[in-house]
C-alpha positions in Angstrom: -3.2 25.8 71.5 0.4 27.0 71.5 1.5 23.7 70.1 -0.9 24.1 67.2 0.2 27.6 66.5 3.9 26.6 66.4 3.0 23.7 64.1 1.1 26.0 61.8 3.9 28.6 61.8 6.5 25.9 60.9 4.2 24.6 58.1 3.8 28.0 56.6 7.5 28.8 56.9 8.4 25.5 55.2 6.0 26.1 52.4 7.4 29.6 51.9 11.0 28.4 51.7 10.1 25.6 49.3 8.3 28.1 47.0 11.2 30.5 47.1 13.7 27.8 46.2 11.4 26.6 43.3 10.9 30.1 41.9 14.6 30.9 42.3 15.7 27.8 40.4 13.3 28.6 37.6 14.7 32.1 37.3 18.2 30.8 36.8 17.5 29.5 33.3 19.7 31.4 30.9 18.5 29.9 27.6 16.8 31.2 24.4 16.1 29.8 21.0 17.4 30.1 17.4 15.0 29.9 14.5 15.2 30.4 10.7 14.6 29.1 7.3 16.7 27.4 4.7 16.3 25.1 1.7 15.6 21.4 2.1 18.9 19.6 2.2 20.9 22.6 3.5 23.2 22.1 6.5 23.0 24.7 9.3 25.9 25.0 11.7 25.5 27.1 14.9 28.7 27.9 16.8 28.9 29.8 20.1 31.5 32.6 19.8 32.2 32.6 23.5 30.8 29.3 24.9 32.0 26.7 22.3 28.4 25.5 22.1 27.8 23.8 18.7 24.9 22.3 16.8 24.7 21.0 13.2 21.4 20.2 11.5 20.1 19.1 8.1 17.1 21.0 6.9 13.9 18.9 6.2 11.5 19.6 3.3 9.6 22.5 4.9 12.8 24.5 5.3 12.1 25.7 8.8 14.4 25.1 11.8 14.3 25.9 15.5 16.9 25.0 18.1 15.7 25.3 21.7 17.5 25.7 25.0 20.5 27.5 23.5 22.6 29.2 26.2 22.5 33.0 26.0 25.4 34.6 24.2 26.8 35.4 20.8 26.6 32.8 17.9 27.6 32.5 14.3 25.2 30.7 12.0 26.5 29.2 8.7 24.2 27.7 6.1 25.8 25.4 3.5 23.6 24.4 0.5 23.4 20.9 -0.8 25.7 21.9 -3.7 28.4 22.8 -1.2 28.1 26.6 -1.6 28.1 28.3 1.8 26.3 31.6 2.6 28.2 34.3 4.5 28.3 33.6 8.3 25.5 35.4 10.2 26.1 36.6 13.7 23.2 36.5 16.1 22.7 37.1 19.8 20.6 34.7 21.9 18.9 36.4 24.8 17.2 34.7 27.8 13.6 33.6 27.1 13.5 34.9 23.5 14.0 33.5 20.0 16.8 34.9 17.8 15.8 34.8 14.1 18.4 34.0 11.5 17.8 36.4 8.6 
């Protein structure tokens, strides 16, 4: 009987450790999202102020954009229209688990 108790205790302990590691790894994500609208054909450039993270995208016909899994931090978003005219740079802050909206 003692052997069965020890085996059960080890099994429970192993499962507990595995769950703790899995939940801990999930909590370490430090990403958010960036979303906004622009005009079809515009180019959106997202540049991390402190990380150097960079993305450039061309807007499709519906005008909406969303960039996922962006590291948390401060960013500057620049929208350049198809005619070459750029809007003033817009600073945004990406927070863990949320979506920063470009206004």
